[in-house]
C-alpha positions as CSV (number, residue, x, y, z in Angstrom):
1,M,46.2,-45.5,20.8
2,Q,43.4,-47.6,19.2
3,R,41.1,-44.7,19.6
4,S,43.6,-42.3,18.1
5,G,44.1,-44.6,15.2
6,R,40.4,-44.7,14.4
7,A,40.3,-40.9,14.6
8,G,43.2,-40.7,12.2
9,H,41.5,-43.1,9.8
10,N,38.2,-41.2,9.9
11,G,39.7,-37.7,9.6
12,P,40.5,-37.7,5.9
13,G,37.1,-39.2,5.0
14,A,35.3,-36.6,7.0
15,A,37.4,-33.9,5.3
16,A,36.6,-35.2,1.9
17,R,32.9,-35.3,2.7
18,G,33.1,-31.7,4.0
19,H,34.8,-30.6,0.8
20,N,32.0,-32.0,-1.3
21,E,29.2,-30.6,0.7
22,P,27.5,-27.4,-0.6
23,V,28.8,-24.2,0.9
24,L,25.4,-22.6,1.2
25,P,22.8,-23.7,3.6
26,P,19.3,-24.8,2.3
27,S,17.9,-21.3,2.8
28,G,20.8,-19.8,0.8
29,R,20.3,-22.1,-2.1
30,A,16.6,-21.4,-2.0
31,A,17.3,-17.7,-2.0
32,L,19.5,-18.1,-5.1
33,R,16.7,-20.0,-6.9
34,L,14.2,-17.4,-5.9
35,A,16.5,-14.6,-7.2
36,G,16.6,-16.4,-10.5
37,L,12.8,-16.7,-10.5
38,L,12.4,-13.0,-9.7
39,A,15.0,-11.9,-12.3
40,G,13.1,-13.8,-14.9
41,L,9.7,-12.5,-13.9
42,G,11.1,-8.9,-13.7
43,L,12.5,-9.1,-17.2
44,V,9.3,-10.5,-18.7
45,T,7.2,-7.8,-16.9
46,S,9.5,-4.9,-17.9
47,R,10.0,-6.1,-21.5
48,I,6.4,-6.7,-22.2
49,G,5.5,-3.5,-20.4
50,L,8.0,-1.6,-22.6
51,V,6.5,-3.0,-25.8
52,V,2.9,-2.1,-24.9
53,H,4.0,1.2,-23.4
54,E,5.8,2.5,-26.5
55,L,4.0,0.7,-29.4
56,V,0.4,0.6,-28.1
57,G,0.3,3.4,-25.5
58,H,2.2,5.9,-27.7
59,G,2.3,4.6,-31.2
60,A,-1.3,3.3,-31.5
61,V,-2.7,6.3,-29.8
62,A,-0.8,8.7,-32.1
63,A,-2.0,6.8,-35.2
64,A,-5.6,6.8,-33.9
65,L,-5.4,10.6,-33.5
66,G,-4.2,11.1,-37.1
67,G,-0.5,11.2,-36.5
68,R,2.3,8.9,-37.7
69,V,5.2,7.2,-36.0
70,T,8.5,8.2,-37.5
71,E,11.1,6.4,-35.3
72,V,11.2,3.8,-32.5
73,R,14.0,2.8,-30.2
74,L,13.5,-0.1,-27.7
75,F,16.4,-0.8,-25.4
76,W,17.0,-4.5,-24.7
77,F,17.0,-4.1,-20.9
78,A,16.2,-0.4,-20.3
79,G,13.4,1.9,-21.5
80,G,12.8,3.3,-24.9
81,W,11.3,6.1,-26.9
82,I,9.1,6.8,-29.9
83,R,9.1,9.8,-32.2
84,Y,5.8,10.7,-33.8
85,H,4.3,13.6,-35.8
86,L,1.0,15.2,-34.9
87,D,-0.6,18.3,-36.6
88,E,-0.9,19.9,-33.1
89,P,1.8,18.2,-30.9
90,G,1.3,20.6,-28.0
91,G,-2.5,20.3,-27.8
92,A,-4.9,17.8,-26.3
93,A,-3.8,15.2,-28.8
94,G,-0.1,15.5,-27.7
95,A,-1.1,15.1,-24.1
96,A,-3.2,12.1,-24.9
97,V,-0.2,10.4,-26.7
98,A,2.1,11.3,-23.8
99,A,-0.3,9.8,-21.3
100,G,-1.1,6.8,-23.5
101,G,1.9,4.7,-22.4
102,I,1.2,5.1,-18.7
103,A,-2.5,4.5,-19.3
104,V,-2.1,1.2,-21.1
105,E,0.3,-0.1,-18.4
106,A,-2.2,0.8,-15.8
107,V,-5.0,-0.9,-17.6
108,I,-3.1,-4.2,-18.1
109,G,-1.8,-4.1,-14.6
110,A,-5.3,-3.5,-13.2
111,G,-6.7,-6.3,-15.4
112,L,-4.2,-8.8,-14.0
113,W,-4.7,-7.6,-10.5
114,I,-8.5,-7.9,-10.6
115,A,-8.8,-11.0,-12.7
116,L,-6.6,-13.1,-10.4
117,R,-7.8,-11.7,-7.1
118,R,-9.5,-15.0,-6.1
119,R,-6.7,-17.3,-7.3
120,A,-4.7,-18.8,-4.5
121,G,-2.1,-20.8,-6.5
122,T,1.5,-19.8,-6.5
123,A,1.7,-19.0,-10.2
124,A,-1.5,-16.9,-10.2
125,R,-0.2,-14.9,-7.2
126,L,3.1,-14.3,-8.9
127,V,1.4,-13.1,-12.1
128,R,-0.9,-10.9,-10.0
129,G,2.3,-9.5,-8.5
130,A,3.5,-8.7,-12.0
131,G,0.2,-6.8,-12.5
132,A,0.9,-4.9,-9.3
133,A,4.4,-4.0,-10.6
134,L,2.9,-2.6,-13.8
135,L,0.5,-0.5,-11.8
136,I,3.2,0.8,-9.4
137,H,5.5,1.7,-12.4
138,A,2.7,3.5,-14.2
139,A,1.6,5.5,-11.1
140,W,5.2,6.2,-10.1
141,Y,6.2,7.4,-13.5
142,L,3.2,9.6,-13.8
143,A,3.8,11.1,-10.3
144,A,7.5,11.7,-10.5
145,G,7.6,12.6,-14.2
146,T,4.8,15.1,-13.9
147,W,6.3,16.7,-10.8
148,H,9.8,17.0,-12.1
149,G,9.0,17.2,-15.9
150,F,10.9,14.2,-17.3
151,G,9.9,11.4,-19.7
152,D,6.2,11.3,-20.5
153,G,5.5,13.7,-17.7
154,A,7.4,16.6,-19.4
155,L,4.5,17.4,-21.7
156,L,1.9,16.7,-19.0
157,R,3.7,19.1,-16.7
158,R,3.4,21.9,-19.2
159,A,-0.2,21.0,-20.2
160,L,-1.4,20.8,-16.6
161,G,0.4,23.9,-15.3
162,E,-0.3,24.3,-11.5
163,G,-2.7,21.3,-11.8
164,R,0.4,19.1,-12.0
165,V,0.7,19.2,-8.2
166,P,-2.6,17.5,-7.3
167,V,-2.1,15.0,-10.2
168,A,1.4,14.1,-9.0
169,L,0.2,13.8,-5.4
170,A,-2.7,11.6,-6.4
171,A,-0.6,9.3,-8.6
172,G,2.0,9.1,-5.9
173,A,-0.6,8.1,-3.4
174,A,-1.8,5.4,-5.8
175,A,1.7,4.1,-6.2
176,V,2.3,3.9,-2.5
177,A,-1.1,2.2,-1.9
178,M,-0.4,-0.4,-4.7
179,A,3.1,-1.1,-3.2
180,Y,1.4,-2.0,0.1
181,L,-1.3,-4.2,-1.5
182,G,1.2,-5.9,-3.9
183,A,3.6,-6.7,-1.1
184,R,0.8,-8.0,1.0
185,A,-0.4,-10.3,-1.8
186,V,2.9,-11.6,-3.0
187,L,5.7,-11.5,-0.4
188,G,4.1,-14.4,1.6
189,V,4.4,-16.6,-1.5
190,L,8.1,-15.6,-1.9
191,A,8.8,-16.2,1.8
192,A,7.3,-19.7,1.6
193,M,9.9,-20.6,-1.0
194,V,12.7,-20.2,1.6
195,P,13.0,-22.9,4.3
196,G,13.9,-22.1,7.9
197,G,12.6,-19.8,10.6
198,R,11.2,-16.3,10.2
199,A,14.6,-14.6,10.1
200,A,15.9,-17.0,7.4
201,R,12.8,-16.4,5.3
202,I,12.9,-12.7,5.6
203,G,16.7,-12.6,4.9
204,G,16.2,-15.0,1.9
205,V,13.5,-12.9,0.3
206,V,15.4,-9.6,0.9
207,A,18.6,-11.2,-0.6
208,A,16.7,-12.6,-3.6
209,V,15.0,-9.3,-4.3
210,A,18.2,-7.4,-4.0
211,L,20.1,-9.8,-6.3
212,A,17.3,-9.8,-9.0
213,G,17.0,-6.0,-8.8
214,A,20.7,-5.5,-9.0
215,L,20.9,-7.8,-12.1
216,Q,18.2,-6.0,-14.0
217,L,19.4,-2.5,-12.9
218,G,23.0,-3.4,-13.9
219,L,21.9,-4.7,-17.3
220,A,19.8,-1.5,-17.9
221,L,22.5,0.9,-16.8
222,G,25.2,-1.0,-18.7
223,E,23.2,-0.9,-21.9
224,L,22.5,2.8,-21.5
225,R,26.2,3.5,-21.0
226,L,27.2,1.5,-24.0
227,R,24.6,3.0,-26.4
228,R,24.8,6.6,-25.2
229,D,21.5,7.5,-26.8
230,E,21.3,11.3,-26.8
231,T,17.6,11.3,-27.5
232,Y,16.8,9.2,-24.5
233,G,19.1,11.4,-22.4
234,R,17.2,14.5,-23.4
235,I,13.8,12.9,-22.8
236,M,14.8,11.8,-19.3
237,Q,16.1,15.2,-18.3
238,S,14.0,17.0,-15.7
239,E,12.6,20.5,-16.2
240,R,15.1,21.8,-13.7
241,E,18.0,20.3,-15.7
242,R,16.7,21.8,-18.9
243,I,16.4,25.2,-17.3
244,V,19.9,25.0,-15.9
245,A,21.4,23.9,-19.2
246,R,19.6,26.7,-21.1
247,E,20.6,29.4,-18.7
248,L,24.2,28.1,-18.6
249,A,24.4,28.2,-22.4
250,E,23.0,31.8,-22.3
251,W,25.6,32.8,-19.7
252,Q,28.4,31.3,-21.9
253,R,27.0,33.1,-25.0
254,R,27.1,36.5,-23.2
255,L,30.7,35.9,-22.1
256,H,31.7,35.0,-25.6
257,E,30.1,38.1,-27.0
258,G,32.1,40.1,-24.6
259,G,35.3,38.6,-25.7
260,Q,35.7,36.2,-22.8
261,E,35.6,32.4,-22.5
262,A,34.6,30.6,-19.3
263,S,37.1,28.1,-17.9
264,E,35.9,24.6,-17.0
265,D,36.0,25.5,-13.2
266,A,34.0,28.6,-13.8
267,R,31.4,26.7,-15.9
268,R,31.0,24.1,-13.2
269,R,30.7,26.8,-10.5
270,R,28.0,28.6,-12.5
271,A,26.2,25.3,-13.1
272,R,26.1,24.7,-9.3
273,E,24.8,28.2,-8.7
274,L,22.0,27.8,-11.2
275,G,21.2,24.4,-9.8
276,E,20.8,25.9,-6.3
277,A,18.7,28.8,-7.8
278,H,16.3,26.3,-9.3
279,R,16.2,23.8,-6.5
280,E,12.8,22.1,-5.9
281,L,11.4,19.6,-3.5
282,P,13.0,16.1,-4.1
283,F,9.6,14.6,-4.7
284,A,10.9,11.4,-6.4
285,H,13.2,10.7,-3.4
286,V,10.3,11.2,-0.9
287,L,8.0,9.0,-3.0
288,G,10.7,6.4,-3.2
289,A,11.1,6.3,0.6
290,L,7.3,6.1,1.1
291,T,7.1,3.3,-1.4
292,V,9.8,1.3,0.5
293,I,7.9,1.9,3.8
294,A,4.7,0.7,2.1
295,V,6.3,-2.5,0.9
296,A,7.7,-3.2,4.4
297,A,4.2,-2.5,5.9
298,G,2.6,-4.8,3.4
299,A,5.2,-7.5,4.1
300,R,4.2,-7.5,7.8
301,R,0.6,-8.3,6.7
302,A,1.4,-10.6,3.9
303,R,-0.8,-13.6,3.3
304,P,1.2,-16.8,3.8
305,G,1.9,-19.1,0.8
306,I,2.3,-22.8,0.4
307,A,5.8,-23.9,1.7
308,A,7.6,-25.1,-1.3
309,P,10.9,-24.0,-2.9
310,A,11.2,-22.4,-6.3
311,G,11.6,-25.6,-8.3
312,G,13.8,-25.9,-11.3
313,R,10.9,-26.2,-13.6
314,L,9.4,-22.9,-12.4
315,V,12.7,-21.1,-12.5
316,G,13.5,-22.5,-15.9
317,A,10.1,-21.4,-17.3
318,A,10.7,-17.9,-16.0
319,G,14.1,-17.9,-17.5
320,A,12.8,-19.1,-20.9
321,A,10.0,-16.5,-20.8
322,A,12.6,-13.8,-20.0
323,A,14.8,-14.8,-22.8
324,G,11.8,-14.8,-25.2
325,S,10.7,-11.4,-24.1
326,V,14.2,-9.9,-24.5
327,L,14.4,-11.5,-28.0
328,L,11.1,-10.0,-28.9
329,V,12.3,-6.5,-27.9
330,I,15.5,-7.1,-29.9
331,A,13.6,-8.1,-33.0
332,L,11.1,-5.2,-32.7
333,D,13.9,-2.7,-32.2
334,A,15.7,-4.1,-35.3
335,M,12.5,-4.0,-37.4
336,L,11.3,-0.5,-36.3
337,G,14.5,1.3,-35.4
C-alpha cells in the first residue's frame, strides 16, 4: 500500500513533466534549425542570383552591345524576365545577351568556389556551397534550356542548330560533376549540425533539405500562380510546346474556314496527337536523375565538418539576409517594372 501510494503521488508529477518536454528529439530539433538555415541561404542565393542574372547578365550586356532595356520583371520568389531592344536581335549580339545571364552566374559561382577552396570554417564552406549552387543552376539551365528550347536556351537552340546537342551534353556533364563536388564539400558540414548516429544525421539532413526546398518551391509556384504572368509563361515554353500550339492553332483555323468548329474534346485529342508526333528525349528528366545520383555519390565521400548545431545566431543571420535579399528584389521590381 505504501509503495502504491508513492506511485500515485509521483504519477501526476511525471505526467506533467512529460507534457512539458519537447515532442521532437534533439536530432529533430536540429534538423528544423538546419532547415531554417538552408531556407535562408537558398533565398539569398536565388535572389542575388536572379538580380545579377537579369540586370547584369542580360541588361548590362544588352546595353554594352548598343541595345536598350525596355522592361524588367523580377518575381519575389521565382524567376524573372527582361525585355530589350537590339538592332539585330537574332544575330550574335542576341545570342550573347541570351547567354549573358548564365555566364555571369557561372563566373560568380566559380569565383566563390575557387576563392574559398582552402577555407575550412563552417561559414566559408556554406558560402562555397552557394557558389556551387550557382554553378549547378547555370550549367543545368544552359543544358536543359538549349536542349528543349526554353528560357535563355530558346534563342541559343536556334542559333546553334545541330550544335545544340554537344553544348547541352557538355553543360549537363558540368552540372552533374558540380553536383558531386558540391555535395562532397558541403554535406559533411550539414551532417555535423545534426546530433546522433549516422542514420540520424542522414535523416536529419535529408529532412532539412526537403523542408527548405519545399518552402522555396512552394513560394515560387504560389507567386507564379497568383501573378499569372503571360510573358514568363511564353518564355518558359519549350520548343515542342510552341510547335504543338502553333500546329493546333493552324488545325483549328482550317476547320473554321471549312465552316466547322472543334469541340473541347476534339481539341484536347488533337493536342495529344501533336504532342506524340513531336515527342523528344526527356533530357531534363534524365539530367535531373543523374544530378540526384551525383549528389548521393558526393554525400558518401563528403568531408566531415565540426560537430555543432546550427545556432540561433547563424540561423537568424541567414534569415535576416534572406529577408534583405527578398526586399531588394521587391524594390528593384517596383523601380524597374
